[in-house]
N, C-alpha and C positions, 0 to 999 in steps of 0.2 A: 458626293460628299465633298465639302469645301472647308477650308479653315474657318475658325471662329463659329462653329456650330451651325453652319449653313449647309443645306442640301439644294442642289439644282437639278431640275429634270425638264424633259419635254413632254407635252401632252400629245394626243394623237393627231393634232393639227400642227405639230412641230413648234408650238409656242413654248418659249422658255419661261420657267417658273423658278423662283428661289424661296426657300423657307428658312427663317432663322429660328433656332430652338433655344429655349431658356438655359439648357445645360448640355454638356457633351453626352451625358447618359440618354437624354431625351432624343438627341439626334441619332445616336447609335440604335436605340430601340426602334425608332421610325425606320431606319435603314434595314434593320433585321426584318421588320414586317413587310417592307417593300420586296425583299428577297423571297420571303415565304409566299407572298402574293404572286410574284413572277413564276415561282415553281408551280403553284396551284393552277395557274392559267396556261401552263404548257400541256398540250394534249399528251405528249410522251417526252419525258426528260431523257435525252440521249447524250448529253454532255454535262460537264460541270457548270453549275450556275454559281456565280459569286457576286458579292456586294461588298465594296469597301466600307468599313465603319470609321476608320481613321487612316489617313493617307501615309503617315510616317515621313521620314526625311532621308535624303541621299539618293543613291542610285538604285534603280529597281533590280531585283535579283534575277539571275538567269541560271540555266543548267550549269552545274559544276560549283556553284557558290555554296558555302556551308552556313547553316543557320542554326540558331537556338530558338526554340519555339515553345510558347505556352499555349495550350489548347484545351478545349472541351468538346466532346462529341456526343450528339444526341441521335436517337433513332427518329426518323421522320414518320410519324404515325397520325392518322386521322387529320390529314392536311395541316399538320403543325408539329411542334416539338413534342417528342415523346420523352422517354426516360434517358438519362445520361448513361452511356455505356463505357466511357473512358474520359479521363481528365488528368492533367498534371498541374492544374492551377494552384492547388493548395499543397503541392509537394515541393521538395527542395530541388529536384532535378528538372531542368528543361529538356525537351526532346532535342537531340542533336541530329541534324539531317543534312545530307549533301544532296542538293536538288539534282535530279536526273540519274541518281544512282540506282533507282529501282528498289530501294529498301523499304519504301512505304507504299500505300495504295496509290494507284495511278491518278486518282482524283486529287490527291494532295499535290503530286508533282505538277499537274496541270493548273490547279487552282491557286497555287502560291506564286507562280511566275509573275514577275513585275512588282511584287510587294517590296516595301522599303522598311528599313529599320524603324521600329516603333509603330509600324502599320498594323492595323487589325482588319481582318476580313472574315466574312461569313461565307461558308462554302456549302452548297447543297450538291451532294454527290450521288448519282444514280448507281444502282447495284453493279452494273457492268464496269464502273470505274472504281468500285469499292471492293467488297468481298464476294460479290456475285452469288451464284446458286449455293455455294458451300457455307457462306456466313462464317461466324466465329462461335464455336460451341459455347453455349451458356451465356453469350453476351450479345451477339448480333445474329438475328434470325436470317435464314436464307433470303436472298433477293430483297434486302433492305436498302432503302434510300437513307443516306446519312447526312446530318447537318453538323458542321464544325464551326466553332469560332476559333480562329488562330491569330496569334500575335507574335510578330517577329521581334525578339528581344535583342539578339546579336546577329551580326552578319560578318562573314569573312568572304570577300569577293575573290574569285579565281584570279582575276587580273586587276592590278592596281597600278596607277601611274606612279613613277618614282623618278626623281631627279628633274633637271631642267630640260633634258633632251626629249622628254615626252614619250619615251619608249615604255611600252607595257612590259612588266615582268611578272611571271607567275609567282604567286605567293605560296608558301608551304601550307599544306592542308593539315591544320592541327586538331580539327574537330573530328572525332570518330563518327562514322555514319551510324544511324540508329539500327537496332536489331530488326530482323525480319519479323513482321507481325505474327503473333502466335496466340494461343488461347488466353494468355495473360494480357492481351492488348498489345499496343505497340509503343508503350512508354519506354523511356530509356533506362528505367531501373531494371 
């Protein structure tokens, strides 16, 4: 994913290609399909697969940073997107999350590293990195692969430079971590 609706990729001969799309939406839709195709071509998905849709701006997030996130989660069924099982996109509250705190599924912790403010990413999360054999009653069947589209709306970095001396100072963590996932999903309400 590149600025101005471009995508760049290598083919199997390592030749570089760029495609310019008519709109941001077309570029994002293409990137989502690339991610789904990558997933379907894996003999066994054993780690989080992600594809950037929009790069965002600023510094990439790391463990300890606090984020506010808009997201939608789908079940991965029949080699593509199944039903939505959780979303906060049309709700008033964003999900508040401190990366590395262990309060959300492992696949989110892993898949969101390096994202930037305003960035959007598509995550395909295998069962071992999601809810595993137990699933979530009435929402996520056991051993489900999940797909999320996540957007970082706000970021509070653990360390920010301040003053002309260039020393890093820890900032206060004002964002509460999200609740532990339960049968109501893991949205912050």
